[in-house]
C-alpha positions as CSV (number, residue, x, y, z in Angstrom):
1,X,15.1,61.4,16.8
2,X,14.5,57.7,18.0
3,X,16.2,55.1,16.3
4,X,13.6,51.9,15.9
5,X,15.0,48.8,15.9
6,X,13.6,46.4,13.1
7,X,11.2,43.9,14.3
8,X,12.9,39.9,13.7
9,X,9.7,38.1,14.2
10,X,8.5,37.9,11.0
11,X,11.9,37.0,9.3
12,X,11.9,34.7,12.1
13,X,8.6,33.4,11.6
14,X,8.9,32.9,7.7
15,X,11.9,30.7,8.5
16,X,10.2,28.7,10.9
17,X,7.7,28.1,8.2
18,X,10.2,27.0,6.0
19,X,11.9,24.8,8.5
20,X,8.7,23.1,9.5
21,X,7.4,21.4,6.4
22,X,11.2,20.1,6.1
23,X,11.1,18.7,9.5
24,X,7.8,16.7,8.6
25,X,8.9,15.7,5.7
26,X,11.1,13.3,7.0
27,X,9.8,13.1,10.9
28,X,6.4,11.5,9.9
29,X,7.7,8.7,7.6
30,X,10.5,7.6,10.5
31,X,7.5,8.1,13.0
32,X,5.2,5.4,10.7
33,X,7.7,3.1,10.0
34,X,8.7,3.4,13.6
35,X,5.2,2.8,14.5
36,X,4.1,-0.2,11.8
37,X,7.2,-2.1,13.1
38,X,6.0,-1.9,16.8
39,X,2.4,-2.5,15.7
40,X,3.2,-5.5,13.8
41,X,5.2,-7.0,16.2
42,X,2.3,-6.8,19.1
43,X,-0.4,-7.1,16.7
44,X,-2.6,-10.5,18.2
45,X,-1.7,-13.4,16.1
46,X,-4.2,-16.7,15.8
47,X,-2.3,-19.8,17.5
48,X,-3.4,-23.0,18.8
49,X,-4.1,-24.9,22.1
50,X,-0.8,-26.8,21.3
51,X,0.9,-23.7,21.0
52,X,0.0,-22.8,24.3
53,X,0.8,-25.6,25.7
54,X,4.3,-25.2,24.5
55,X,4.5,-21.7,25.9
56,X,3.2,-23.1,29.0
57,X,6.2,-25.9,29.2
58,X,9.1,-23.1,28.3
59,X,7.8,-20.7,31.0
60,X,7.3,-18.3,28.1
61,X,3.6,-17.2,29.3
62,X,3.8,-13.8,31.3
63,X,0.1,-12.8,31.5
64,X,-3.3,-14.2,30.2
65,X,-7.4,-13.9,30.1
66,X,-10.6,-15.2,29.0
67,X,-12.3,-13.5,26.2
68,X,-15.1,-13.5,23.8
69,X,-13.6,-12.0,21.1
70,X,-11.5,-8.4,20.4
71,X,-12.4,-5.1,20.8
72,X,-11.6,-2.4,19.0
73,X,-11.5,1.0,18.1
74,X,-11.5,1.0,14.0
75,X,-12.5,4.7,13.8
76,X,-8.7,5.3,14.3
77,X,-5.8,3.6,12.5
78,X,-3.6,3.9,15.6
79,X,-5.6,2.1,18.0
80,X,-4.9,-1.8,19.7
81,X,-7.1,-4.2,19.8
82,X,-7.8,-5.6,23.3
83,X,-9.3,-8.5,24.4
84,X,-13.1,-8.1,25.6
85,X,-13.3,-9.9,28.9
86,X,-15.7,-13.0,29.9
87,X,-15.2,-15.4,32.7
88,X,-16.7,-18.3,30.5
89,X,-15.1,-17.2,27.2
90,X,-13.9,-19.6,24.5
91,X,-11.2,-17.5,23.9
92,X,-7.9,-17.3,25.6
93,X,-5.4,-14.5,25.0
94,X,-1.8,-14.7,26.3
95,X,1.3,-12.6,25.9
96,X,5.0,-14.4,26.0
97,X,8.2,-13.1,27.1
98,X,9.3,-12.1,23.4
99,X,6.6,-9.3,23.5
100,X,4.0,-11.0,21.2
101,X,0.5,-11.6,21.9
102,X,-1.0,-14.8,21.0
103,X,-4.4,-15.8,20.9
104,X,-6.8,-19.2,20.4
105,X,-9.9,-20.4,20.5
106,X,-10.1,-23.3,23.3
107,X,-14.0,-23.4,24.5
108,X,-15.2,-22.2,27.9
109,X,-14.4,-23.5,31.1
110,X,-16.0,-26.4,32.6
111,X,-18.1,-24.3,35.0
112,X,-20.2,-23.1,32.0
113,X,-20.6,-26.3,29.8
114,X,-24.2,-28.1,30.2
115,X,-25.4,-31.4,30.8
116,X,-25.0,-33.3,27.4
117,X,-22.2,-31.2,26.3
118,X,-18.2,-32.7,25.9
119,X,-16.2,-32.9,29.0
120,X,-14.4,-29.4,29.4
121,X,-12.8,-30.2,32.4
122,X,-9.4,-30.3,30.6
123,X,-10.3,-26.2,30.1
124,X,-10.8,-25.6,33.7
125,X,-7.1,-27.1,34.4
126,X,-5.4,-25.0,31.5
127,X,-6.6,-21.8,33.4
128,X,-5.1,-23.5,36.5
129,X,-2.1,-23.8,34.8
130,X,-2.1,-20.4,33.3
131,X,-3.0,-18.9,36.7
132,X,-0.1,-20.8,38.4
133,X,2.7,-19.2,36.3
134,X,1.3,-16.0,34.8
135,X,-0.5,-13.1,35.8
136,X,-3.6,-11.2,34.8
137,X,-4.0,-9.5,31.7
138,X,-4.9,-5.8,32.9
139,X,-2.3,-5.6,35.2
140,X,0.0,-5.1,32.2
141,X,3.8,-3.9,32.8
142,X,4.8,-6.5,30.7
143,X,7.0,-6.4,27.3
144,X,4.0,-6.8,25.1
145,X,1.9,-4.4,26.9
146,X,4.9,-1.9,26.6
147,X,5.2,-2.2,23.0
148,X,1.8,-1.8,22.6
149,X,1.8,1.1,24.5
150,X,4.8,2.6,22.5
151,X,3.2,1.9,19.3
152,X,0.2,3.4,20.1
153,X,1.9,6.8,21.6
154,X,4.0,6.8,18.6
155,X,0.6,6.7,16.3
156,X,-0.8,9.5,18.3
157,X,2.1,11.7,17.8
158,X,2.4,11.2,14.2
159,X,-1.5,11.9,14.2
160,X,-1.2,15.1,16.2
161,X,1.9,16.4,13.8
162,X,0.2,15.7,10.6
163,X,-3.1,17.4,12.0
164,X,-1.4,20.3,13.4
165,X,0.6,20.8,9.9
166,X,-3.1,19.8,7.9
167,X,-5.2,22.6,9.8
168,X,-2.4,25.3,11.2
169,X,-0.5,25.2,8.2
170,X,-0.2,26.9,4.8
171,X,-3.3,25.5,2.5
172,X,-2.5,22.2,0.8
173,X,-2.1,22.2,-2.8
174,X,-3.1,18.7,-4.2
175,X,-6.3,19.0,-2.2
176,X,-8.5,20.9,0.2
177,X,-8.0,20.2,4.0
178,X,-11.5,18.4,4.0
179,X,-10.3,16.0,1.4
180,X,-6.8,15.2,3.1
181,X,-8.4,14.9,6.3
182,X,-10.9,12.0,5.5
183,X,-8.0,10.7,3.3
184,X,-5.9,10.5,6.3
185,X,-8.3,8.5,8.1
186,X,-7.3,5.2,6.0
187,X,-6.2,2.5,7.9
188,X,-2.5,1.9,8.5
189,X,-1.9,5.7,8.5
190,X,-1.8,4.7,4.7
191,X,-3.6,8.3,4.3
192,X,-1.2,10.3,6.3
193,X,1.6,9.2,4.3
194,X,-0.4,9.9,1.0
195,X,-0.3,13.3,2.3
196,X,3.1,13.7,2.9
197,X,4.4,12.3,-0.3
198,X,1.9,14.7,-2.2
199,X,2.0,17.9,0.0
200,X,6.1,17.5,1.3
201,X,7.5,15.5,-0.8
202,X,6.5,15.7,-4.0
203,X,4.0,18.9,-4.2
204,X,2.9,20.5,-7.3
205,X,4.1,23.8,-8.4
206,X,1.1,25.9,-8.3
207,X,-2.5,24.7,-6.7
208,X,-4.3,22.3,-8.7
209,X,-6.9,23.6,-10.5
210,X,-9.3,20.9,-9.5
211,X,-8.4,20.0,-5.9
212,X,-9.7,17.2,-4.6
213,X,-12.8,17.9,-2.4
214,X,-14.2,16.6,0.9
215,X,-16.6,14.3,-0.7
216,X,-13.8,12.9,-3.1
217,X,-11.8,12.4,0.0
218,X,-14.7,10.6,1.4
219,X,-15.0,8.6,-1.7
220,X,-11.3,7.8,-1.2
221,X,-12.0,6.8,2.5
222,X,-14.6,4.3,1.3
223,X,-13.3,2.7,-1.7
224,X,-9.5,2.8,-0.7
225,X,-10.3,1.3,3.1
226,X,-12.6,-1.5,1.6
227,X,-9.5,-2.3,-0.9
228,X,-7.1,-2.4,1.8
229,X,-9.3,-4.6,3.9
230,X,-9.6,-7.0,1.2
231,X,-5.9,-6.8,0.6
232,X,-4.9,-7.5,4.4
233,X,-7.5,-10.6,4.3
234,X,-6.2,-12.5,1.0
235,X,-2.7,-11.9,2.4
236,X,-3.4,-13.6,6.0
237,X,-5.1,-16.6,3.9
238,X,-2.5,-16.7,1.8
239,X,0.8,-15.9,3.5
240,X,-0.8,-16.7,7.1
241,X,-1.0,-15.0,10.5
242,X,2.6,-14.9,11.3
243,X,3.5,-12.3,8.7
244,X,0.0,-11.0,8.2
245,X,-1.1,-11.1,12.1
246,X,-5.0,-10.0,13.2
């Protein structure tokens, strides 16, 4: 008679399925707080030419770039805005030694002006002063770029953990997978926090009969996305770009 050793794979797999939700319950909010703190600090803040002069005089400018507005992949809430390089652009973006990013609309350099327009020679002098003390933007490596890169990495890890659990884990109880997929695309990771709260922190005892469908999730994405954008825009006007950058 041959003794057969009981397989431990099934109990081990069961324990793993019990441990993962507990770990994610804490890991996702912690990662979100870390991401939000770094992303807020590195988010570009609108400033003035006078502030740029003060930063130059104090030796705080690290890198700079002339640009024509900002490029941002709005499809992903964890993306970081970047200046659209333009040699004759009317915007100057610069990083300072404390790791923040500033920008100001100063007009194009003198080489881009035309007869009859105001004298822009001061702008050329500003570019020369910046080039004398600061490095080009695309080199990176300074504190502001490292903070922004770390924030992007945290957002990526957070998204992978959430998607891995949503797709490969147990079926969600409060909504379908498609419902939570669309909700999870909300700005600032709000949808990921909502999923964490509803499915991990306060899950229903039994599956909800009328679970949110993919169409309902898409509707939430549109409506809540517009609401969040309006709320942020209003707060930026009322409180100021120092507290609500962008």
